[in-house]
N, C-alpha and C positions, 0 to 999 in steps of 0.2 A: 633457422634451426632451433633457436631458443624458444620460439613459440610452440613448436612441436614437442620440445622437451617438457614445457610447462603443461601442455595438454595431456602428455603421457603421464605426468605426475598426478594431474587432476583425475583422469580416468581411473588410475590405479587406486586413488582414494575413494572415488564415487562408487566403484564396483566392488568394494569390500562388502561382505555379507551384512555386517551391522549397518553400514551406511545405506545399502540398498533397502534394507528393512525400514529404516527411518524415512527414507525418501518415499517408499510406498505408503507408510503410515501418514506422512504429511499430505501426499496426493489424495488419499482416500478421505482424510479429515477435511481437506480443502474443498474437495468436490461436495462432501456432505454439507458443510456450512454454506457453500455457495448455493446449494439446492434449497436449504432451509431459509426462508425469508426472515430478515430481522436480526440475524446474528452477525455475519460478516467476518472477514479475516482479521480485522483489527481487534475485535473483542475476543476472538478465538486465540490468536497469538498471545494476547495479554493474559488470558486464562491459563495457557499452557506454559508460560514463562517459568513458573516454579518447577515444572517437571524437567526442564533442561538443566537444572542444578545437578542432577544425578546422572547425567550422561556426558560423553565426550563432547567438547565444544563443536567439533565438526559435524557430528551426528545430529546434535540439537539444532544447529543452524540450518542444516540440510532439511530437517523436518519442518522448521518454521518457514523456510523459503518455499517448500512444497505446498504448504497450506496457502500461502499467498497466491502463487500462480495457479494452484489447483482450484481455488475459489472462482477464478475467472471462467474456467470450464463449467463448473457446477452452476454458476449463476445463469448461464444461458439456458439450462434445462427447464427451470421453472418459468423463465421469461417466455420461452417458446410454448411450453405446454399449457400453462395456466395464466399467462399474462401477468405474472407476478415476479418482478426482478429479485432474485435471491441475493444479488450484489449490486451496489450502486452503478458499477460500470456496465451492468446488463440492462439498465433502464431503457436505452434506445433499442435494444434487441427486441423488446416487447412489441414495438410498433409494427414491424414487418414480420418478425418471427412468429408471433401469435396469429397473425392473419394467414400465414402459410399453414399453420396447424389447423385453423378453422376450415381451410380449403382441403383438408385431408393430406397435407404435405408436411406434417410434423417431422417425419423421418428424414426427409431431404433437408429441412432447416437444421435439424440437430447434427446431421452429418456434415453439412457445410460449415457450421459453427465449430465442430470438433477438428475438421481437417484444416480450416483456416487458422484456428488457434495453434495447432501443432506446427504449421509452417511458420507462423509469426514467431512462436516461441523459439523455434530452431534458429531462425535468422537473428533474432534479438540476442540469443546467447552468443552467436558468432560476433555480433557487434560488441558485446562485452569483452570477448577475447581479444579483439583488435584494438579497442579504444582504452581499455582499462590500464594496460602497462604504460603507455605514454602519459596518460593523466596522472598516474601514480608518481611518475618521474617528475612531472611538473609540481605535484603536491609535495614531493620531498624537498623542494627548494623553498617552500613556504616558511615564513617565520611567523611570529605572533601577530604583527600588523596585518599580514595577508590573510591569516586564518580569521581574524576578527572581521575584516571587510568581507570575506567570503560568506561568513555566517549572517552578516547584515543583508547581503544580497539574497541569500537563501530565504530569510524571513520575509523580505519584501516581495520576492517572487511568490512565496506562499500566500501572501495577501492578494497579489494580482490574480493568481490562478484559483483562489478559493471560491467555492460556490456562495452565492448570496451577496449580502452587503459588504462592501469594502471596509466600512467603519466597524462593523461587527467583527470582521476578520482581524483588524488591527487590535481591537479590544481583547480578543481571545489570545493573540500573541503576547500582548502586555501582561495579561493574567498568567499565562504560562511562564513568562520571565520572572514574575513576582513569586510564583509557587516554587520555582527553581532556587530561589534565594532562602527559602525556609530552612532553618537548621543552624548549625554552628559555622561561623566564618573561619575558614582555614587559616587566615593570616592573623586576625586579632584574637581569635578564640572566643569572641562574644557570640551570643545567640541572636538570631534575627527572625522576627515574625513567628515566634513559638508561643506567645501569649501565656507563658508560664506552664505549658503542657510538656511534661518531661518526655513523652513519646515522640515529640517533634524535634528534639535536640539534634538527632542524627539526620534530620531532613525527611522529606516525604519520599517514600519508596516509589520508584517509577512503576513497578508492576502493580502495586496496590492502587495507585491513582488510575492507571490504565484499565484495570479490571473494573474499578468503580464506575468510571465515566463511560466506557464502551460496553462492558458486560452488563452490570447492574442497571445502568441508565437505559440501555436498549430494552431490557426486560420490562422496566416500568413503562417505557413508551409503548411497547407492544401490548401490555395489559390494558393500557388506556384506550386502545383502539376499539371501536364498536364491534368489529367482527373478529372475534378470537379464533373462530373456526373457519377454515377456508375449504372451498370445494376444488377438486382437481378435474382435469380433462377426462372425460369418460370414454371418448372414442379410442379404439385400439390403434396402436402404431404398427404399421405393417412394413413396407419397404423402407430401408434406411439409406438407399443409394440415390443420389440426385440424378437428374437427367443430363444428357449431353448439353442441352441449352442452359441448364443451371450452372454447369461448370464453365461454359463459355462466358456467361455474364458474371460469374463470381470471381474468376481468377484475377482480372484487373483490379477489382475492389480489394481482394486479399493483398495484392502487391502494394496498392496505395495505402491501405490501412496499416500494413506492416511498416512501411517507410515512415508514415506520419507518427505512429505510436512509438517507434524506436527513437525518434527525435524528441517528442514531447515527454517521454519517460525520463530522459536524461535531465530535463529541466527541473530545478527545485520547485516543488509544489505541483509538478505534473503527475505522471502516473497513469493508471488504468482508466479511471473515470473520465478525466479530461480527454484522453486519447479517443475513447469510444464516442464521446459527444462530438469532438472535432471531426472524426472520420465520417460520422453520419451526415454532418453538414456538408463535408467535402463531396461525398457520394451524390448527395442531392443536387449540388451545384454542377457537377460534371456530367450528370446523367442527361441523355437525350430525351428521356421520358420521366421527368421529375414527378409527374402526376401519379405515377405508379407507386411512389413511396407512400407507405401507410396502408397499402392494399396487398402486401405480400411480395415486395421486391426482394429478390435474392441478394442484391447488392447491399440492402439495408441490414442484412444479417452478416454477410461476409466481411464487409468493411469494418464495422464496429468491433466484431468479435476478434478479428485479427489485430486491430489497433489496441484493444485493452490488454491482450496477452503480451504484445510487443512492449507496450508502455509499462506493464507490471515488471517485466524482466530487465529492461534497460534502466529502470529506476534504481537498480542495485549498483550502477556504475558510480555515481557520486558517493554513495554510502561506503562502498568497498575501497575506492581509491582516495577519497578526500576525507572520509569520516563525516560527511555532511548528509543528514537524512533529508531526502527530497519530499517525503510524505510521512504520514503517521505510522505506516507499517515499517518503513525504514528506520524510524525513530525507535520502534520496538525492537528491531533487529540490533540496533546499536546498544540498546539497553541489555539485550541478551549477551552481546559480546562483552560489555562492561562487567556483567555479572560473573563471567568466566575469566575476568582479569585480562581481557584483550583490549588494548587501546586502539580504537578505530582510527584509520588513517592510512597514508601511503606506506607506512612501515610494515603493515600487515603482509603485503606482498613479499617482502624480503625476509621478515622474521618468521612468518607462518605460511610459507608457500603451499604446504599441503592443505591447509584450511582454505586459503584463497582460491586455488585452482580446483580443489575438491568440490567446493560450493558451486563453482561455475560449471564444471563437468556434470554435476548432479542435475543441473537444469535440463540438459539434453536427455539424461536418463529419465527424469521426472516427466518431461513432455511426452516421451515415448510411452511411459506407463499410463499417462492420462488418456491418450488417444485409444489405447488398448482397453482400458477398464471402463471408460465412460459410456460408450454405446451399449454394452451388455447390461450395465447397471441401471439403465433408464427406468425399467419396470420397477426396480427396488425403490428408486427415489420417488416415483409416483405413489407407491404404497405408503412410503414414509410421510409424504405430504398429507395423508389422510389422518395422521395422528393429531388430535386437538392440542392447541398450544397450551392449554391449561395443565396438561401433563408434561409437555416438553420443557416448559420454563422451570418447573421444579427441579428437574435434573440439572439444568444449566446453573440455577441458583446454588444448588448444593456443591457443584463442581467449583464455582467461583469461590465460595466460602472456604472450601478445603484448600484450594490453591493459595488464597490470601493467607490463611493461617500457617501454612507450611513455610512461608517466606521468612517469618520471624518468630514462629511459635508463640504468637501473641494475639490475644483476643482484641486488643486495641487496633490491630491492623485491619481486622474485619469491620470494626466500627468506622475506621477512616474510609475504607472502601465503600461502606454503606453511605457515608456522608457524600463522597464523590459520586455515588450512584444517583443521589437526589440532584446533585449539580448537573449530571449528565442528562437527566430528564428535563431540568430547567432549560438547558442549552437547546434541547430538541424543541421545546415549546416556544422558545424565543427565536428559533431558526438561526442559532449560532453554531457554526460548524466547529466541533471540538478539535479537529486535526491541527489547525494552527496553534492551539494551546499546547498540544503535545510537543510540537516542534519547538515552541518557545521554552517549554520545560526542559527539554533535552539540551537545547543549544544555550540556554541562559547561563548555567555554570561554566560552560566552555568559553562563552564569550567573555564572561567576567575574568576568567583565568588569563585569557589571551590579552585582554585589555590591560590588566595589571602588569603582565610581562612586557607589553609594548611600552607602557608608561615608565616602567623601570629602566628599560634599555635607553629610552629617550630622555631620561631625567625629568619626566613630567611634561614633555612637549608634545601636544596632540598633533603637531604638523608631521609627525613620523608617518601617519596614515596617508598623507598626501605626497610625501617625499619618496616613498617606495613605489616604483612604477606599477607593479601588479596590484598593489593595494589601491592605488589611485584609480586604475581602470575599473576595478570591481565596485568602488564607491560611485564612480560616474555611471556605471550600468545600473546600479541601484537607484540613483537619482532619476535617470531617464525613465526607468520603469514606473516610478512614483508619478512623474509628470504625465506619462502616457495614460496611466489608469485614472488620473484626475481629470482628463479631458472629457467633456460631456458626451461627445459623439462616440468616443472609444468606450466609455462606460456603458452606454446604451447598447452598443454592439456586443460587448462582453456579456451583458445580461441576456441578450437575445440568443447568444451562442449556447449558454447553459440551459436555456429554456426551450431550445429547438426541438428536443425530444418530446 
């Protein structure tokens, strides 16, 4: 009964006219940035963070969540139509989705992607409803040592599941931890890493750094590409309904992708991108005709598209229940909650039930909106793709600058964002994924605070982390992950999994 009562509260909040409007805005923006290659939900949420200052926290978070899972829908559109993934998680959709489009079956591919995404999103939201309350109760029993160990596990998991070199991922996390220390020490009152710059005494603003690294850095990277203008598919899309054989082959892949994405999304460092790659590998392994993959296999669209939506939505579980961001987008969501004076963690469920359950219920509403608005808007998105990037980036750049300036009404914030924009471009050139750095930046101050609390409670004895059972288990898991990823055969298989697409 308690679960039904909570859902009733959530639907009451999600169906309020203002929240419905912000859910629709989030879904539309998410689909748009999913369609437009090179922007992505991380940069967009970072740019829109300042706008949430002026709205109710629930409405603002509903909009940001809509952008995240809406981008998973939009990313498949360009992947299928023009062989250009609008979102990282849509990379593998290009392989078979675009082949279906070249065979004149773009409509079927888009419909399978939309329906699979809707099913996966609906199931993943139910997973959140079922698993969030017990996890929050476990989280409520956590003390400072447990939280510190949990964050250590989260950072190590982010290293294990990050794309590319493990060494680079570790370096990015360490950089993020160091950036999180910039500013005034709350205990001693002394300044750290400010280099005499007064603007840094209050620390680096999370939104400014995120807009710089993801927004401006992405613009610079795109402008450096040799082909600034992209051509789109010229053939007309006719029937949007798949055949009976398409449905027969797609539904097992949708079920497998939903299950796999739901599990991987909960893991720290998981989420949509990892889920889609893993689902494609799984579909290829279980298929009786693996040779068909890469030639227009329906399963190659249905599995990854279901997995990336399920992974995107279940990644909210550790963020909502434990205050632990599993990926860069969840770190931005925690930043948005902090801006509104909401302390992320298990207490949100008891102290702000309308916010907690309203956000979850809005995911059902948002998924329904997305499946309704996506197919009719395909023609609009195709026309938008014809806009040259040299015009598009100016609008994005202006929006970034306005957003950064409104954070502190300071021109220095714009300069700091520009500085991080250059860093973002350097990371792209060096093939260093910036997401682990964001996780380190968000978790660094929290880890420091919990470490100090634990040391105070134990009178400076570090054995407290090993004497508390939950803390010990978390540290053992972190150690096991490190050992596993260091093994040569595991490392080679990990790289193969990420390059499978």
